[in-house]
C-alpha positions as CSV (number, residue, x, y, z in Angstrom):
1,M,-14.8,-0.6,14.2
2,N,-11.1,-1.7,14.3
3,K,-9.0,1.4,15.1
4,F,-6.5,0.7,12.3
5,L,-9.3,0.5,9.7
6,E,-10.9,3.5,11.0
7,R,-7.8,5.6,10.6
8,L,-6.9,4.1,7.3
9,N,-10.4,4.6,5.9
10,S,-10.2,8.3,7.1
11,G,-7.5,9.0,4.6
12,E,-4.9,9.8,7.3
13,I,-1.3,9.1,6.3
14,L,0.2,6.8,9.1
15,V,3.8,6.7,10.1
16,A,5.2,3.3,11.1
17,D,8.3,2.7,13.2
18,G,11.9,2.0,12.2
19,A,14.2,-0.7,12.6
20,T,14.1,-3.3,15.5
21,G,17.2,-5.4,15.0
22,S,19.8,-2.9,13.9
23,N,18.8,-0.5,16.8
24,L,18.8,-3.3,19.4
25,Q,22.3,-4.2,18.3
26,K,23.5,-0.8,19.0
27,M,21.7,-1.1,22.4
28,G,23.5,-4.3,23.3
29,L,21.8,-7.2,21.6
30,K,24.5,-9.8,21.0
31,A,25.2,-11.4,17.7
32,G,23.3,-14.6,17.3
33,Q,20.9,-13.7,20.1
34,A,17.2,-13.8,19.2
35,P,15.4,-10.4,19.7
36,E,12.4,-12.3,20.9
37,D,14.4,-13.6,24.0
38,L,14.4,-10.0,25.2
39,I,10.8,-10.0,25.7
40,I,11.3,-12.2,28.8
41,D,14.9,-11.4,29.7
42,N,15.2,-7.6,29.1
43,P,11.8,-6.0,28.4
44,E,13.1,-2.6,29.4
45,I,15.4,-2.4,26.4
46,L,12.5,-3.1,24.0
47,M,10.1,-0.6,25.7
48,E,12.9,2.1,25.5
49,L,13.4,1.5,21.8
50,E,9.5,1.4,21.1
51,G,9.0,4.6,23.2
52,M,11.7,6.4,21.2
53,F,9.8,5.6,18.0
54,V,6.6,6.8,19.6
55,K,8.2,10.1,20.7
56,A,9.6,10.4,17.1
57,G,6.0,10.3,15.7
58,S,5.2,6.8,14.9
59,D,1.4,6.1,14.7
60,I,2.1,2.3,14.5
61,I,4.7,0.3,16.3
62,L,5.5,-3.3,15.6
63,T,5.8,-6.0,18.2
64,C,9.3,-7.6,18.6
65,T,7.9,-10.9,17.2
66,F,9.5,-11.0,13.7
67,G,10.8,-14.5,14.6
68,G,8.0,-15.3,17.0
69,T,6.7,-18.5,15.4
70,R,7.3,-21.7,17.2
71,M,9.1,-22.9,14.1
72,R,11.5,-20.0,14.1
73,M,12.0,-20.1,17.8
74,K,13.5,-23.6,17.7
75,D,16.9,-22.4,19.0
76,S,15.3,-20.2,21.7
77,K,15.0,-21.3,25.3
78,Y,11.4,-19.9,25.2
79,Q,10.1,-22.1,22.3
80,D,7.7,-23.9,24.6
81,R,6.4,-20.5,25.7
82,T,5.7,-19.2,22.2
83,P,2.2,-17.9,22.8
84,E,3.2,-16.2,25.9
85,V,6.1,-14.5,24.3
86,N,3.8,-13.0,21.6
87,I,1.2,-11.9,24.1
88,R,3.8,-10.3,26.3
89,A,5.4,-8.4,23.2
90,V,2.0,-6.8,22.6
91,E,1.7,-5.7,26.3
92,L,5.3,-4.2,26.2
93,A,4.4,-2.2,23.0
94,R,1.2,-0.8,24.7
95,K,3.1,0.0,27.9
96,A,5.8,1.7,25.8
97,A,3.3,3.9,24.0
98,A,1.5,4.8,27.2
99,A,4.7,5.7,28.9
100,A,5.7,8.0,25.9
101,G,2.4,9.8,26.5
102,R,0.4,8.5,23.5
103,S,-2.8,6.6,23.8
104,D,-3.5,6.7,20.1
105,V,-0.7,4.6,18.9
106,L,-1.6,1.4,17.0
107,V,0.2,-1.8,17.6
108,G,1.0,-4.1,14.7
109,G,1.8,-7.8,15.3
110,S,5.0,-8.6,13.4
111,M,5.1,-12.0,11.6
112,G,8.3,-12.8,9.8
113,P,9.6,-15.9,7.8
114,V,10.1,-19.1,9.6
115,G,13.6,-19.6,8.4
116,G,13.1,-22.5,5.8
117,L,11.6,-23.1,2.5
118,I,8.3,-25.0,1.8
119,K,8.3,-28.1,-0.6
120,P,9.2,-28.4,-3.4
121,Y,12.0,-25.9,-2.7
122,G,12.8,-27.0,0.9
123,P,11.8,-29.6,3.6
124,L,8.8,-27.8,5.2
125,E,5.2,-28.9,4.7
126,P,2.6,-26.1,3.9
127,D,0.3,-27.3,6.7
128,E,2.9,-27.1,9.4
129,V,3.9,-23.6,8.3
130,K,0.2,-22.5,8.3
131,A,-0.2,-24.0,11.7
132,T,2.8,-22.2,13.2
133,F,1.5,-18.8,11.8
134,A,-2.0,-19.5,13.0
135,E,-0.7,-20.0,16.5
136,Q,1.3,-16.8,16.4
137,A,-1.7,-14.8,15.0
138,K,-3.9,-16.2,17.6
139,A,-1.5,-15.2,20.4
140,L,-0.9,-11.7,18.9
141,A,-4.7,-11.2,18.6
142,E,-5.2,-12.3,22.3
143,G,-2.6,-9.8,23.2
144,G,-4.6,-7.1,21.5
145,V,-2.9,-6.0,18.4
146,D,-4.7,-3.7,16.0
147,L,-3.4,-5.3,12.9
148,L,-1.1,-8.1,11.7
149,V,1.9,-7.4,9.5
150,I,3.2,-10.5,7.5
151,E,6.6,-8.9,6.6
152,T,9.9,-9.5,4.8
153,M,8.3,-12.2,2.7
154,F,9.9,-13.4,-0.5
155,A,8.0,-16.6,-1.6
156,F,4.4,-17.1,-2.5
157,E,4.3,-20.5,-0.7
158,E,5.2,-19.2,2.7
159,T,3.2,-16.0,2.5
160,T,0.1,-17.7,1.5
161,A,0.6,-20.2,4.4
162,A,1.0,-17.3,6.8
163,F,-1.9,-15.4,5.4
164,E,-4.2,-18.5,5.5
165,G,-3.0,-19.4,9.0
166,A,-3.6,-15.8,10.3
167,K,-7.1,-15.7,8.7
168,S,-8.0,-19.0,10.2
169,A,-7.2,-17.6,13.7
170,T,-8.4,-14.0,13.7
171,D,-10.3,-11.5,11.6
172,L,-7.9,-8.7,12.2
173,P,-6.8,-6.6,9.2
174,I,-3.6,-7.9,7.6
175,V,-0.7,-6.1,5.9
176,V,1.2,-8.3,3.4
177,S,4.7,-6.9,2.9
178,F,7.4,-8.4,0.6
179,S,11.1,-7.8,0.5
180,Y,12.6,-7.3,-2.9
181,D,16.3,-7.7,-2.4
182,R,16.9,-8.1,-6.1
183,G,16.0,-4.7,-7.2
184,V,12.2,-5.1,-8.0
185,R,12.2,-8.9,-7.6
186,S,12.2,-11.0,-4.4
187,M,14.9,-13.6,-3.6
188,M,12.5,-16.2,-5.3
189,G,12.0,-13.9,-8.3
190,V,8.5,-12.7,-7.2
191,K,7.2,-9.5,-8.9
192,P,5.3,-6.7,-7.1
193,K,2.4,-6.8,-9.6
194,D,1.9,-10.5,-8.9
195,V,2.0,-9.9,-5.1
196,M,-0.6,-7.1,-5.5
197,K,-2.9,-9.2,-7.6
198,R,-2.7,-12.3,-5.5
199,Y,-3.1,-10.8,-2.0
200,T,-5.8,-8.2,-2.9
201,E,-7.8,-11.2,-4.3
202,M,-7.3,-13.1,-1.0
203,G,-8.4,-10.3,1.1
204,A,-5.4,-8.4,2.4
205,T,-6.2,-4.9,3.9
206,V,-2.9,-3.4,2.8
207,I,-0.1,-4.5,0.4
208,G,3.5,-3.4,1.0
209,A,7.2,-3.7,0.8
210,N,9.9,-3.5,3.4
211,C,13.7,-4.0,3.7
212,G,15.0,-4.5,0.3
213,T,17.8,-2.3,-1.3
214,T,17.7,1.3,-2.3
215,L,15.1,4.0,-1.8
216,E,14.9,4.3,-5.6
217,N,14.0,0.7,-5.9
218,M,11.3,1.1,-3.3
219,E,9.8,3.9,-5.4
220,A,9.8,1.6,-8.4
221,I,8.1,-1.2,-6.4
222,V,5.4,1.2,-5.0
223,T,4.9,2.4,-8.6
224,E,4.4,-1.1,-9.9
225,Y,1.9,-1.8,-7.0
226,S,-0.1,1.3,-7.8
227,K,-0.4,0.6,-11.5
228,T,-1.5,-2.9,-10.8
229,V,-4.4,-2.1,-8.5
230,P,-4.9,1.7,-8.5
231,N,-6.0,3.3,-5.1
232,F,-5.3,0.2,-3.0
233,P,-3.7,1.2,0.4
234,M,0.2,0.5,0.4
235,W,2.8,0.2,3.0
236,A,6.4,1.2,2.4
237,K,9.3,0.6,4.9
238,P,12.6,0.7,3.1
239,N,16.1,0.2,4.6
240,A,18.1,3.4,5.1
241,G,20.0,2.4,2.0
242,I,22.2,-0.7,1.3
243,P,24.5,-1.5,4.3
244,R,28.2,-1.7,4.4
245,M,30.3,-3.3,7.1
246,D,32.5,-1.2,9.5
247,I,35.4,-3.5,10.0
248,Q,36.5,-2.0,13.3
249,T,33.1,-2.1,15.0
250,E,31.7,-5.1,13.0
251,Q,28.4,-3.1,12.7
252,A,26.5,-2.4,9.5
253,I,26.5,1.2,8.4
254,Y,23.6,2.7,6.5
255,D,24.3,5.8,4.5
256,M,20.7,7.3,3.9
257,G,20.2,10.1,6.4
258,P,16.8,11.3,7.9
259,D,16.4,13.9,5.0
260,D,16.9,11.2,2.4
261,M,14.3,8.9,4.0
262,A,11.8,11.9,4.4
263,N,12.1,13.0,0.7
264,F,11.5,9.5,-0.4
265,A,8.6,9.0,1.9
266,K,6.9,12.0,0.4
267,K,7.3,10.2,-3.0
268,Y,5.8,6.9,-1.8
269,V,2.8,8.8,-0.4
270,A,2.3,10.6,-3.6
271,L,2.2,7.3,-5.4
272,G,-0.6,6.1,-2.9
273,A,1.3,4.7,0.1
274,K,-0.8,5.1,3.2
275,I,1.8,3.9,5.7
276,V,5.4,4.9,5.6
277,G,8.3,4.1,7.9
278,G,11.8,2.5,7.9
279,C,13.4,-0.9,8.1
280,C,17.0,-1.9,8.7
281,G,19.3,1.1,9.7
282,S,16.4,3.5,10.4
283,T,16.6,5.2,13.6
284,P,14.2,7.3,15.6
285,E,15.8,10.4,13.9
286,H,14.8,8.9,10.5
287,I,11.2,8.4,11.7
288,A,11.0,11.9,13.1
289,A,12.0,13.3,9.7
290,I,9.5,11.0,7.9
291,A,6.7,12.1,10.3
292,K,7.5,15.7,9.8
293,A,7.6,15.3,6.0
294,V,4.3,13.4,5.5
295,K,2.1,14.8,8.1
């Protein structure tokens, strides 16, 4: 049986990792540089960050492939090596977990938005979006991920294309995670209850939310999910609060500390979340606090 499904079905609360982008920026990722380029150019920095999350207590770490579709990699020098980039990202995550002394860590294949809107809202054709996600899902599956995470989604059109593309390429478990950056609505006005209805019916293994705004809003989202389809496994990876810019360093500052994240993680678990972690601004220290709180 799939290792992720085995652990999910056992009733274990799983701790995911924290932020990739905001931590890599602190570690030297330059503004405008695609994190996926690091998979080829500087794998050591990715393994260092992933290893820190593993040591902090993450049971699931995500591959650095959020922008790893051929469509999203149009500005990358490695666009023509898209499958290889995804496969290698899985290998790096596995190596990082092993180097941190954990053979039990699950690897989730991160699949983020392609960076454009589907017709009638934008220029993209549903079939080309579906195909680019299918290619990514196939590569991540070949690399050996335990699950796929379609994350930071905001529109039904793209999410459905991603889900159908992934399903056409692999039978891995799929997490569908929306980002609600307008309180309890996505940028396109999508409501949590409608996400829960649609993707449980389509066969998602877990429904979740990541990124977004405040920890309190994430609690409201998880509550709406749980009321819509009770006892369905949920995923919650909020930001460490709403960022503000530090003018001197030109870096985003997140005000929610490890204890804040840990206290809210317990609330999400009480509402039925089976996987908790952090998104933008969440460091290994945040994840360590979450792991201690929910384990």
